[in-house]
C-alpha positions as CSV (number, residue, x, y, z in Angstrom):
1,M,146.1,141.2,119.0
2,I,143.2,139.3,120.8
3,R,140.3,137.8,119.0
4,F,137.0,136.8,120.4
5,L,133.3,136.5,119.5
6,L,130.9,139.1,120.8
7,N,127.8,137.0,120.5
8,D,128.4,135.7,116.9
9,R,130.5,138.6,115.7
10,L,134.3,138.3,115.4
11,V,136.1,141.1,117.3
12,S,139.8,141.9,117.0
13,V,141.4,144.3,119.4
14,E,145.1,145.3,119.4
15,E,145.5,148.8,120.6
16,C,144.0,149.3,124.1
17,S,144.9,149.5,127.7
18,P,146.0,146.1,129.1
19,S,143.9,146.9,132.2
20,L,140.7,147.8,130.3
21,T,137.9,145.8,131.9
22,I,135.2,144.0,129.9
23,L,132.6,146.3,131.5
24,E,134.3,149.5,130.3
25,Y,134.8,147.9,126.9
26,L,131.1,147.0,126.5
27,R,129.9,150.4,127.7
28,T,132.3,152.7,125.9
29,T,133.6,150.9,122.8
30,E,130.7,148.7,121.9
31,V,128.1,151.0,123.5
32,Q,126.2,148.1,124.9
33,R,125.0,149.4,128.2
34,G,122.7,146.8,129.4
35,T,125.6,145.6,131.6
36,K,125.7,147.9,134.6
37,E,128.4,149.1,137.0
38,G,127.3,148.9,140.6
39,C,130.3,148.4,142.9
40,A,133.3,147.9,140.5
41,S,134.6,145.3,142.9
42,G,132.8,142.1,142.0
43,D,130.3,142.2,144.9
44,C,126.9,143.3,143.5
45,G,126.6,141.3,140.3
46,A,125.0,144.1,138.2
47,C,127.9,143.7,135.7
48,T,127.5,139.9,135.2
49,V,128.1,138.6,131.7
50,V,128.5,135.0,130.4
51,V,131.6,133.7,128.7
52,A,131.5,130.5,126.6
53,E,134.6,128.6,125.7
54,P,135.6,125.1,124.4
55,D,135.7,122.4,127.1
56,G,136.3,119.0,125.7
57,D,133.9,118.6,122.8
58,Q,131.4,121.2,123.8
59,L,131.0,124.7,125.1
60,R,131.1,125.6,128.8
61,Y,129.1,128.7,129.9
62,T,130.3,130.6,132.9
63,S,129.1,133.8,134.6
64,L,131.7,136.4,135.6
65,N,132.0,139.9,136.9
66,S,132.9,142.1,133.9
67,C,133.9,145.0,136.2
68,I,137.0,143.1,137.4
69,T,137.8,141.0,134.3
70,F,140.3,142.4,131.8
71,V,139.3,142.3,128.2
72,G,142.5,140.6,127.2
73,T,141.3,137.4,129.0
74,L,138.6,137.0,126.3
75,H,141.0,135.7,123.6
76,G,139.5,132.6,122.0
77,K,136.2,132.9,123.9
78,Q,132.6,134.0,123.2
79,L,131.2,137.0,125.2
80,L,127.5,137.1,125.8
81,T,125.5,140.0,127.4
82,V,121.9,140.7,128.1
83,E,121.5,142.3,124.7
84,H,122.3,139.0,123.0
85,L,119.6,136.8,124.6
86,E,116.6,138.0,122.6
87,S,116.2,136.1,119.2
88,A,113.9,136.9,116.3
89,G,111.9,139.4,118.4
90,E,111.3,136.9,121.2
91,L,112.6,137.0,124.7
92,H,114.9,134.2,125.9
93,P,113.1,131.8,128.3
94,V,115.1,133.4,131.2
95,Q,114.0,136.9,130.3
96,Q,110.4,135.8,129.8
97,A,110.3,134.2,133.2
98,M,111.5,137.4,134.8
99,V,108.6,139.2,133.1
100,D,106.0,136.6,134.0
101,W,107.0,136.4,137.6
102,H,107.5,140.2,138.1
103,G,111.2,139.8,138.9
104,S,112.2,143.4,138.1
105,Q,111.3,146.7,139.6
106,C,113.8,149.5,139.1
107,G,115.6,147.2,136.7
108,F,119.2,148.2,137.5
109,C,120.2,144.8,138.8
110,T,118.0,142.9,136.4
111,P,120.6,142.3,133.5
112,G,123.0,140.8,136.0
113,F,120.4,138.5,137.5
114,I,119.3,137.4,134.0
115,M,122.8,136.6,133.0
116,S,123.4,134.5,136.1
117,M,120.2,132.7,135.5
118,F,121.2,132.2,131.9
119,A,124.5,130.6,132.9
120,L,122.5,128.2,135.2
121,Y,120.1,127.5,132.4
122,K,122.9,126.5,130.1
123,S,124.9,124.6,132.7
124,G,122.8,121.5,132.5
125,D,122.6,121.4,136.3
126,A,119.2,120.7,137.8
127,V,117.3,123.9,138.5
128,N,116.2,123.8,142.1
129,R,116.2,126.0,145.2
130,A,119.8,125.0,146.1
131,S,121.3,125.5,142.6
132,I,119.4,128.8,142.2
133,E,120.7,130.2,145.5
134,R,124.2,129.2,144.5
135,A,123.9,130.8,141.1
136,L,122.4,134.0,142.4
137,A,124.4,134.5,145.6
138,G,126.6,137.0,143.9
139,N,123.7,139.2,142.7
140,L,122.2,141.9,144.9
141,C,118.8,143.6,144.5
142,R,117.3,146.4,146.6
143,C,113.8,146.3,145.3
144,T,112.2,142.9,145.0
145,G,113.1,141.1,148.2
146,Y,114.3,138.2,145.9
147,R,111.1,136.1,146.1
148,P,109.9,136.9,142.5
149,I,113.4,136.5,141.1
150,I,113.7,133.1,142.7
151,D,110.2,132.2,141.6
152,A,111.2,133.1,138.0
153,A,114.2,130.9,138.2
154,L,112.2,128.0,139.7
155,S,109.8,128.2,136.8
156,L,112.6,127.2,134.5
157,A,113.0,123.8,136.3
158,G,112.5,120.9,133.9
159,K,112.6,123.0,130.8
160,G,116.1,121.8,129.7
161,A,118.8,124.0,128.2
162,E,117.6,124.2,124.6
163,D,117.4,127.7,123.2
164,C,118.6,129.8,120.2
165,F,122.2,129.3,121.4
166,S,121.9,125.5,121.3
167,E,121.3,125.8,117.5
168,R,124.6,127.7,117.0
169,E,126.8,125.8,119.4
170,V,128.5,123.6,116.8
171,D,129.3,126.6,114.7
172,I,130.5,128.7,117.6
173,Y,132.7,125.9,118.9
174,A,134.3,125.5,115.5
175,R,135.0,129.2,115.2
176,L,136.5,129.5,118.7
177,Q,138.7,126.5,118.0
178,K,139.8,128.1,114.8
179,I,140.9,131.2,116.7
180,R,142.9,129.2,119.1
181,E,144.5,127.2,116.4
182,E,145.4,130.0,114.0
183,W,146.2,132.6,116.7
184,P,147.0,130.6,119.8
185,S,148.5,133.5,121.8
186,G,146.9,136.9,122.3
187,S,148.4,140.2,123.1
188,L,147.5,143.9,123.6
189,K,149.5,147.1,123.7
190,Q,149.1,150.7,124.5
191,G,152.4,152.5,124.3
192,D,154.8,150.6,126.5
193,R,152.0,149.0,128.4
194,L,151.4,145.3,127.4
195,F,149.1,142.3,127.9
196,F,150.1,138.8,127.0
197,S,148.1,135.6,126.9
198,P,150.6,132.7,126.4
199,T,149.5,129.1,125.8
200,N,152.3,127.0,127.4
201,S,154.5,127.0,130.4
202,D,157.7,127.7,128.4
203,E,156.2,130.7,126.8
204,L,155.0,132.0,130.2
205,A,158.4,131.5,131.7
206,A,160.1,133.3,128.9
207,L,157.7,136.3,129.1
208,L,158.4,136.6,132.8
209,Q,162.1,136.6,132.2
210,S,161.8,139.3,129.6
211,H,159.5,141.5,131.6
212,D,160.7,141.7,135.2
213,S,157.9,144.1,136.2
214,A,155.1,141.9,134.8
215,Q,152.1,141.0,137.0
216,L,150.4,137.7,136.5
217,V,146.6,137.5,135.9
218,A,145.0,134.3,136.9
219,G,141.4,135.1,137.9
220,G,142.5,138.7,138.5
221,T,139.7,139.0,141.2
222,D,142.1,140.8,143.5
223,L,144.6,142.4,141.1
224,A,141.7,144.1,139.2
225,L,140.6,145.9,142.4
226,G,143.8,147.9,142.3
227,V,142.6,149.2,138.9
228,T,139.0,149.8,139.7
229,Q,139.4,151.0,143.3
230,Q,142.8,152.6,143.4
231,L,143.1,153.6,139.7
232,K,146.4,151.8,139.3
233,Q,147.7,151.3,135.7
234,P,149.9,148.1,135.6
235,G,152.6,148.2,133.0
236,V,152.7,144.5,131.9
237,L,150.1,141.9,132.5
238,I,150.4,138.2,131.7
239,Y,147.3,136.0,131.7
240,T,147.7,132.4,132.8
241,G,144.2,131.1,131.9
242,L,145.2,129.6,128.5
243,V,148.4,128.0,129.6
244,K,147.7,124.3,129.1
245,E,150.0,122.9,131.8
246,L,148.4,125.3,134.4
247,T,144.8,124.3,133.6
248,D,145.1,120.5,134.4
249,I,144.0,118.7,137.6
250,E,145.7,115.3,138.1
251,V,144.3,112.8,140.6
252,Y,146.5,110.2,142.2
253,D,145.9,107.7,145.0
254,D,147.8,109.8,147.6
255,H,147.6,113.3,146.3
256,L,146.1,115.9,143.9
257,L,148.1,118.1,141.5
258,V,146.2,121.3,140.9
259,G,147.4,123.5,138.0
260,G,148.1,127.2,138.8
261,G,145.4,128.3,136.4
262,V,142.6,126.1,137.7
263,S,139.5,128.0,138.9
264,Y,137.7,127.3,142.2
265,A,134.6,126.3,140.2
266,R,136.6,123.6,138.3
267,L,138.3,122.4,141.5
268,E,135.1,122.1,143.6
269,P,133.8,118.8,142.3
270,V,137.3,117.2,142.6
271,L,137.6,118.3,146.2
272,E,134.0,117.1,146.8
273,A,135.1,113.6,145.9
274,H,138.3,113.6,147.9
275,L,138.3,116.4,150.5
276,P,134.6,117.3,151.0
277,A,135.3,119.7,153.9
278,F,137.6,121.7,151.7
279,S,135.0,121.8,148.9
280,Q,132.4,123.1,151.4
281,L,134.7,126.0,152.2
282,L,135.0,126.9,148.5
283,E,131.2,127.3,148.4
284,R,131.6,130.2,150.8
285,L,134.6,131.8,149.0
286,G,133.1,134.7,147.1
287,S,130.2,134.3,144.7
288,L,129.9,131.9,141.8
289,Q,131.1,134.6,139.5
290,I,134.3,135.0,141.6
291,R,134.8,131.2,141.8
292,N,134.5,130.9,138.1
293,Q,137.5,133.2,137.8
294,G,139.6,133.0,141.0
295,T,142.3,130.3,141.4
296,L,143.8,128.3,144.2
297,A,147.3,129.3,143.1
298,G,146.3,133.0,143.0
299,N,144.9,132.8,146.6
300,V,148.2,131.3,147.7
301,A,150.5,133.7,145.8
302,N,148.5,136.6,147.1
303,A,149.6,135.6,150.6
304,S,146.8,137.5,152.3
305,P,146.6,136.7,156.0
306,I,142.8,136.3,155.6
307,G,142.8,134.2,152.5
308,D,140.5,131.2,152.9
309,T,142.5,128.4,151.3
310,P,146.0,128.8,152.8
311,P,144.9,127.5,156.2
312,V,143.6,124.4,154.7
313,L,146.7,123.8,152.6
314,L,148.8,124.3,155.8
315,A,146.7,121.7,157.6
316,L,147.1,119.3,154.7
317,A,150.9,119.8,154.3
318,A,150.5,120.9,150.7
319,R,153.5,121.6,148.5
320,V,153.9,124.4,146.0
321,H,155.6,123.6,142.6
322,V,157.1,126.8,141.3
323,R,159.1,127.6,138.2
324,S,161.4,130.5,137.3
325,G,163.0,130.3,133.8
326,N,164.1,126.7,133.4
327,R,164.5,126.1,137.1
328,C,161.7,124.2,138.9
329,E,161.5,123.6,142.7
330,V,159.0,122.4,145.2
331,I,158.4,124.5,148.4
332,D,156.6,123.1,151.4
333,I,153.6,125.3,152.2
334,D,155.0,126.0,155.7
335,Q,158.0,127.7,154.1
336,F,156.1,129.6,151.4
337,F,154.6,132.5,153.4
338,T,157.6,134.7,154.5
339,G,155.8,137.9,155.7
340,Y,152.8,140.1,155.2
341,R,151.8,139.4,151.6
342,Q,155.3,138.1,150.9
343,T,156.2,134.6,149.7
344,A,159.2,132.5,148.7
345,L,158.2,132.6,145.1
346,P,161.5,133.3,143.2
347,D,162.0,136.3,140.9
348,A,160.2,135.9,137.6
349,G,158.6,132.8,139.1
350,F,155.1,131.4,139.0
351,I,153.2,128.6,140.6
352,E,152.9,125.7,138.2
353,Q,151.0,123.3,140.5
354,I,149.9,122.8,144.0
355,E,150.3,119.4,145.4
356,I,147.6,118.4,148.0
357,P,148.2,115.1,149.9
358,L,145.3,112.7,150.4
359,K,145.6,110.8,153.7
360,A,142.8,108.3,154.3
361,D,143.5,107.9,158.0
362,Y,143.2,111.7,158.7
363,R,140.1,113.7,159.3
364,L,139.9,117.2,158.0
365,H,137.8,119.9,159.7
366,V,137.4,123.3,158.0
367,F,135.7,126.3,159.5
368,K,135.1,129.9,158.2
369,V,133.7,132.5,160.6
370,S,132.4,135.7,158.9
371,K,129.6,138.2,159.2
372,R,127.7,136.8,156.3
373,L,127.4,133.2,155.1
374,D,128.0,134.0,151.5
375,D,130.5,136.3,149.7
376,D,132.3,137.6,152.7
377,I,135.8,137.8,154.1
378,S,136.8,135.7,157.0
379,A,137.4,137.0,160.5
380,V,138.9,133.7,161.3
381,C,139.4,130.7,159.0
382,A,140.7,127.4,160.5
383,A,141.6,124.0,159.2
384,F,142.5,120.9,161.4
385,S,144.0,117.7,159.9
386,L,143.9,115.1,162.7
387,K,144.9,111.5,163.1
388,V,143.0,110.0,166.0
389,E,143.7,106.4,167.1
390,A,141.7,104.7,169.9
391,G,140.5,108.2,170.9
392,I,144.1,109.6,171.2
393,V,145.5,112.3,168.9
394,T,148.6,110.9,167.3
395,D,149.2,113.6,164.7
396,A,147.8,117.1,164.2
397,R,148.3,120.1,161.9
398,L,146.3,123.2,162.7
399,G,146.2,126.0,160.1
400,F,144.7,129.4,160.8
401,G,144.0,132.6,158.8
402,G,143.1,135.9,160.4
403,M,145.3,135.3,163.4
404,A,148.7,136.6,162.3
405,A,150.4,138.6,159.6
406,T,150.5,135.5,157.4
407,P,148.5,132.3,157.3
408,A,150.1,130.1,159.9
409,R,150.1,126.8,161.8
410,A,149.5,126.7,165.5
411,L,152.7,124.8,166.3
412,K,152.4,125.0,170.1
413,A,148.8,124.0,170.1
414,E,149.6,121.1,167.8
415,Q,152.2,119.8,170.3
416,A,149.8,120.3,173.2
417,L,147.1,118.3,171.3
418,I,149.3,115.3,170.4
419,G,149.0,112.4,172.9
420,Q,145.8,113.7,174.4
421,R,142.3,112.3,174.2
422,F,140.3,114.1,171.6
423,D,137.6,115.3,173.9
424,E,136.7,118.5,175.7
425,A,139.2,117.8,178.5
426,G,141.9,116.7,176.2
427,I,141.9,119.9,174.1
428,A,142.1,122.3,177.0
429,A,145.9,122.5,176.9
430,A,145.9,123.1,173.1
431,Q,143.2,125.8,173.5
432,A,145.4,127.6,176.1
433,A,148.5,127.2,173.9
434,L,146.9,129.2,171.1
435,E,147.8,132.4,173.0
436,N,151.4,131.4,172.6
437,D,151.0,130.8,168.9
438,F,149.1,134.0,168.0
439,S,148.5,137.6,169.0
440,P,145.6,138.6,166.7
441,I,144.9,142.2,166.0
442,D,141.8,144.4,166.2
443,D,140.4,145.5,162.8
444,V,137.1,146.2,161.1
445,R,136.1,142.6,161.0
446,A,136.7,141.5,164.6
447,T,138.7,142.3,167.7
448,G,141.8,140.3,168.6
449,S,140.1,138.9,171.7
450,Y,137.1,137.8,169.7
451,R,139.4,136.0,167.2
452,M,141.2,134.2,170.0
453,Q,138.0,133.0,171.6
454,V,136.7,131.8,168.2
455,A,140.0,129.9,167.6
456,R,139.6,128.1,170.9
457,N,135.9,127.4,170.2
458,L,136.7,125.9,166.8
459,L,138.8,123.3,168.4
460,L,135.8,122.4,170.6
461,R,133.6,122.3,167.5
462,A,136.0,119.8,165.8
463,V,135.7,117.6,168.9
464,L,131.9,117.7,168.8
465,E,132.0,116.9,165.0
466,Q,134.5,114.1,165.2
467,N,133.0,112.5,168.3
468,N,129.5,112.6,166.8
469,D,131.1,110.8,163.8
470,Q,129.3,113.0,161.4
471,A,130.1,112.5,157.7
472,E,130.0,116.2,157.0
473,P,130.6,119.3,159.2
474,L,127.6,120.8,160.9
475,E,126.0,123.6,158.9
476,V,126.1,126.8,160.9
477,V,125.8,130.5,160.2
478,Q,128.6,132.3,162.2
479,Y,128.7,136.0,162.9
480,A,131.7,138.0,163.8
């Protein structure tokens, strides 16, 4: 059984499909239909809801796409929808702002916008143009042109985060903690189809040993598409989001250890402090709703050739800590991707941590080329970790996505680069060597020849950045 709060009402669910989404649950079981289905793929934001959960000694509010989030992941959390914002006959400040600034026309997208704005309102972050664009990048509107919606959000600046929910936070926190203490693990069943929500690594390992066909749900932002787009019905799902060992981030002098259940949103500020170029890539990885759910480990285990983070991990010489049963091992990221969407993850195995080296004498350059700046899939993603001494490249690791059947290093280009001056003339041999490293294909995002030209150009871009000694990569909108 799973237990969660729907606003302030305790809900217990035992018999239901393990792949039932929060959106379907709200619209069919609870008959709360303010939450809309637009795309069923986490792209439009019409289905946005907010989940609150204990984080330290307070509640953390996050927006997510209910259309691609399984209801089983709600165990020990509070679910809030647009129906819950009004209090004692008065609109929430976010709702009132949308009315005052004429932010709604047809109204279909409005609940999603309101919930994204509510999450921003409750986050404690400063409300300004940048934070608003970040919060609303995953919400689409066909009517307003966005100006009145942004004006509504801007009108909330300086008003703080106090509201009717603030008055209940101590009580809600205590009730959620009680659920997690009295019923730490959650589960669902429908016939022989099962959903498990373990709370520690040993329990997770045992479940995987017992259910050899089980699929892991971390953020589920890719797995759920198989349900909503292809109507798949997975037999056994195991959620990693409550596994304590998988939700930690450990910071050391020479490396980071990122738990397999850590979301991009939680990882971003840590990377900003230690690997800012990597952090800036995450800002372009999906919408905030996706980053609140998706995980670094999930992106790696998915092994997509166009995943955004594997090229960076290849450039940084990351290592993947995996476990199967009681056996633990560490796999170099170079050896992890074995074929198209295939990895060296052992049977009944899972990623416990990803180890990311920190090298003060290396410079990291990260580039994503896509048709849109926000919420789009890469045509080419590249990451270069370079050690340059007295103008000469003494070490180089070049990671690429979108150039082969797996994320891969450009080994020949690396060798052509080492020993050369890091300038336009010095990278010429490495640019030419890329053709020996890759034979990119044509697809809907780009032609192979375009990808190859982009890969060469990104080496030049790294030269311009490094030789201009800029603290951060140049901001650019790139189109495929």
